C-alpha positions in Angstrom: 83.8 24.1 42.1 86.5 26.8 41.8 88.1 26.7 38.3 91.6 26.7 39.9 90.7 23.6 41.9 89.2 21.7 38.9 91.2 18.5 38.2 93.3 18.5 35.0 91.5 17.1 32.0 88.0 17.5 33.6 85.9 20.0 31.7 82.5 21.4 32.4 81.1 19.3 29.6 82.6 16.2 31.2 80.9 17.0 34.5 77.6 17.5 32.7 78.0 14.1 31.0 78.7 12.4 34.3 75.6 14.1 35.9 73.5 12.9 32.9 74.9 9.4 33.1 74.3 9.2 36.8 70.7 10.5 36.3 70.2 8.0 33.5 71.3 5.1 35.8 68.9 6.3 38.5 66.2 6.7 36.0 66.6 3.2 34.6 66.7 1.8 38.1 63.4 3.7 38.9 61.9 2.4 35.7 62.7 -1.2 36.7 61.3 -0.8 40.2 58.1 0.6 38.7 58.0 -2.3 36.2 58.3 -4.8 39.1 55.4 -3.0 41.0 53.2 -3.2 37.9 54.1 -6.9 37.3 53.0 -7.7 40.8 49.7 -6.0 40.0 49.3 -8.0 36.8 50.7 -5.8 34.1 53.8 -6.3 31.9 54.1 -3.6 29.2 50.8 -4.0 27.2 50.0 -7.4 28.7 47.6 -7.8 31.6 46.5 -10.7 33.7 44.7 -11.5 37.0 46.3 -14.9 37.2 48.8 -15.5 40.1 51.0 -17.6 37.8 51.1 -14.9 35.2 51.9 -12.2 37.8 54.8 -14.4 39.0 56.0 -14.7 35.4 55.7 -10.9 34.8 57.7 -10.2 38.0 60.4 -12.6 37.1 60.8 -11.1 33.7 60.9 -7.6 35.2 63.6 -8.6 37.6 65.7 -10.3 34.8 65.2 -7.4 32.3 68.4 -5.5 33.0 70.6 -8.6 33.1 71.3 -9.0 29.4 74.0 -11.6 30.0 71.4 -14.0 31.4 69.3 -16.2 29.0 65.6 -16.8 29.5 63.7 -20.1 29.2 59.9 -19.7 28.5 57.7 -22.7 28.5 54.0 -23.4 28.2 51.5 -25.0 25.9 51.2 -23.8 22.3 49.1 -20.7 21.9 49.6 -19.4 25.4 51.2 -16.2 24.1 55.0 -16.8 24.3 55.8 -14.9 21.1 53.7 -11.9 22.3 55.4 -12.0 25.7 58.9 -12.1 24.1 57.9 -9.1 21.9 56.8 -7.1 24.9 60.0 -8.0 26.8 62.1 -6.9 23.8 60.3 -3.6 23.6 60.9 -3.0 27.3 64.6 -4.0 26.9 64.9 -1.4 24.0 63.2 1.3 26.1 65.6 0.5 29.0 68.5 0.7 26.6 67.4 4.2 25.3 67.3 5.4 28.9 71.0 4.3 29.1 71.6 6.0 25.7 72.1 2.8 23.8 71.2 2.1 20.2 68.0 0.1 19.5 68.5 -3.6 19.2 67.1 -6.3 16.8 64.7 -9.1 17.5 65.4 -12.4 15.7 63.0 -15.3 15.7 64.2 -18.9 14.9 63.0 -22.4 15.1 65.0 -25.1 16.9 65.0 -27.5 14.0 66.5 -24.9 11.7 69.7 -24.5 13.7 72.8 -26.4 12.5 76.3 -26.9 14.0 78.5 -23.9 13.8 75.7 -21.3 14.4 77.3 -19.8 17.5 80.5 -18.6 15.7 78.4 -16.5 13.3 76.0 -15.3 16.0 78.8 -13.9 18.2 79.8 -11.7 15.2 76.3 -10.7 14.1 74.4 -9.9 17.3 75.2 -7.2 19.8 74.4 -6.3 23.3 71.0 -4.9 22.6 69.8 -7.7 20.3 67.5 -10.5 21.3 67.4 -14.0 19.7 64.3 -16.1 20.4 64.5 -19.8 19.6 61.2 -21.7 19.6 60.7 -25.5 20.0 64.2 -26.1 21.5 63.2 -29.7 22.1 63.9 -30.2 18.4 67.5 -29.1 18.7 69.9 -31.9 17.7 72.3 -33.1 20.4 75.3 -31.6 18.6 73.5 -28.2 18.5 72.6 -28.6 22.2 76.2 -29.1 23.1 77.1 -26.0 21.2 74.3 -24.1 22.8 75.6 -25.1 26.2 79.0 -23.8 25.3 77.5 -20.5 24.0 75.7 -19.9 27.3 78.9 -20.3 29.2 80.9 -18.1 26.8 82.2 -14.8 28.2 81.7 -13.4 24.6 77.9 -13.8 24.8 76.7 -10.2 24.7 73.1 -10.6 23.2 70.0 -11.8 25.0 69.1 -15.4 24.3 65.5 -16.6 24.9 64.6 -20.3 24.5 61.0 -21.6 24.3 59.2 -24.9 24.3 55.7 -26.3 24.5 56.7 -29.7 25.9 57.9 -31.1 29.2 61.7 -31.1 28.7 62.1 -33.3 31.8 60.5 -36.1 29.7 62.9 -35.4 26.8 65.8 -35.6 29.3 64.6 -39.1 30.5 64.3 -40.2 26.8 67.9 -39.1 26.2 67.0 -36.6 23.5 67.7 -33.5 25.6 70.9 -32.8 27.6 70.5 -32.9 31.3 73.3 -30.2 31.6 71.4 -27.8 29.3 68.2 -28.4 31.0 69.8 -27.6 34.4 71.5 -24.5 32.9 68.2 -22.9 31.8 65.9 -24.1 34.6 67.1 -21.4 36.9 65.9 -18.7 34.5 62.6 -20.4 33.5 59.3 -18.6 33.2 56.1 -20.7 33.0 53.1 -19.5 31.1 49.9 -21.2 32.1 47.3 -22.2 29.5 44.2 -20.0 29.3 42.0 -22.8 30.7 44.1 -22.4 33.9 43.6 -18.7 34.1 39.9 -18.4 33.2 39.9 -15.1 35.1 41.7 -13.5 32.1 39.1 -14.6 29.6 36.9 -11.5 29.7 39.8 -9.2 29.3 41.2 -11.2 26.3 37.8 -11.4 24.7 37.4 -7.7 25.2 40.8 -7.0 23.5 39.8 -9.2 20.5 36.3 -7.6 20.2 37.7 -4.1 20.5 40.3 -4.9 17.8 37.9 -6.7 15.4 34.6 -4.9 16.0 35.5 -1.7 17.8 33.1 -2.7 20.6 33.6 -3.3 24.3 30.4 -5.4 24.7 31.2 -8.8 26.3 29.3 -12.0 25.6 26.7 -13.2 28.0 27.9 -14.9 31.2 26.7 -18.3 29.9 29.2 -18.0 27.0 32.0 -16.8 29.2 31.4 -19.6 31.6 31.4 -22.2 28.8 34.6 -20.8 27.3 36.4 -20.8 30.7 35.9 -24.6 30.8 36.7 -25.4 27.2 40.0 -26.9 26.1 39.9 -24.8 23.0 40.3 -21.6 25.1 43.8 -22.7 26.1 45.0 -21.4 22.8 45.0 -17.6 21.9 44.9 -18.3 18.2 41.9 -20.6 18.5 40.1 -18.1 20.7 40.7 -15.4 18.1 39.3 -17.6 15.3 36.2 -18.4 17.4 35.6 -14.6 18.0 35.8 -14.0 14.3 33.4 -16.8 13.5 30.8 -15.6 16.1 31.2 -11.9 14.9 30.3 -13.1 11.4 27.0 -14.3 12.8 26.2 -11.5 15.2 28.2 -8.3 15.4 26.9 -7.6 18.9 28.7 -10.0 21.3 26.1 -9.3 24.0 23.6 -11.2 21.8 25.7 -14.3 21.3 24.1 -17.7 22.1 25.5 -21.3 22.2 23.5 -22.0 19.0 25.5 -19.4 17.2 28.7 -21.6 17.3 29.4 -22.8 13.7 29.3 -26.6 13.4 33.0 -26.8 12.5 33.9 -24.8 15.7 31.4 -26.5 17.9 32.9 -29.9 17.0 36.2 -28.8 18.5 34.5 -28.4 21.9 33.6 -31.3 24.3 29.9 -31.6 23.7 29.1 -31.7 27.5 29.9 -28.0 27.5 26.7 -27.4 25.6 24.6 -29.4 28.1 22.2 -27.9 30.6 24.8 -27.7 33.4 27.4 -26.1 31.1 29.7 -29.0 31.7 30.0 -28.4 35.4 30.1 -32.1 36.3 32.8 -32.9 33.7 34.8 -29.9 34.7 34.8 -31.0 38.4 35.8 -34.5 37.4 38.8 -33.2 35.4 39.9 -31.0 38.3 39.8 -34.0 40.6 41.9 -36.1 38.2 44.5 -33.3 37.9 44.7 -32.8 41.7 45.1 -36.5 42.2 47.9 -36.8 39.7 49.7 -33.7 41.1 49.4 -35.0 44.7 50.9 -38.4 43.6 53.8 -36.7 41.9 54.6 -34.6 44.9 54.4 -37.6 47.3 56.7 -39.6 45.0 59.2 -36.7 44.6 58.4 -36.2 41.0 59.1 -39.9 40.0 56.5 -40.7 37.3 57.0 -44.4 37.6 56.3 -44.4 41.3 53.3 -42.0 40.9 51.9 -44.2 38.2 52.2 -47.3 40.4 50.5 -45.5 43.3 47.5 -44.7 41.1 47.4 -48.2 39.6 48.6 -47.2 36.1 51.4 -48.0 33.8 54.1 -45.4 33.4 53.2 -44.7 29.7 49.5 -44.4 30.5 50.3 -42.0 33.4 52.6 -39.8 31.2 49.9 -39.7 28.5 47.3 -38.6 31.0 49.6 -36.0 32.4 50.0 -34.5 28.9 46.3 -34.7 28.2 45.3 -33.0 31.4 48.2 -30.4 31.2 49.8 -31.6 34.5 53.3 -30.3 35.0 
């Protein structure tokens, strides 16, 4: 540009800043597109999965990442890795912020039963645009706090990222009258479901490999018999329990390739259904459980999600049906 034609008040440094900002915007956009591609392939930051449900969760998180004004609702059974996922999400949010020349944010972890009325007034002063607040066990929020949370989500002053998590079926809490229908509807559109490990057995070798490399600096995996048994065990739905099991087995044999079913300590073995140690590895019991799960899910779909009607169709009382739903992990 000819200096004489340069607009008043626009300096060379101003032009450089505009170019850098434009480049930064393009760079952050490219970063998000790359993140979405990786999520579809089963990777989200340092997390990996072959599960279709987990890939869907990763992709949704990658899409929502730049939208800091939107909350997130993460649900799944205890021990499915919600905290770890939130941590990785926060790291990516910070990285995206640095691309846009923003200061690093803070991660705050809270429990739902620790929140009291009036919390939102302080939060709007304390937390900024790059901060993330994660509230676990939101089913334990009092109704007064839920009303305040609903107002906070609708507030134009909400600048920080709010992530809500639970391990229970909130729809049941809504039916019981202990959770607001309005709040449930507000967060359902931004919900991310994390399946239990027993529902993504294909991830078990990778998760075991991570634990073994971290604890024993080895990449040797257990025999297929052990992997097959763990993929069918209810204990393996919890990452913390799986880590404890690995530590116990390593204490007996440092080489995971030499593990046998007899190496399971009695205290750990008692936590597993005993049929998993039978000759067929629990194949018959596993098939029976899958059949029960599919039957309940089909009844719910055919009855439009009405638990009372689905229970009646299967010849059960509503309470028995709900208890079996929770026991089998039916959503």
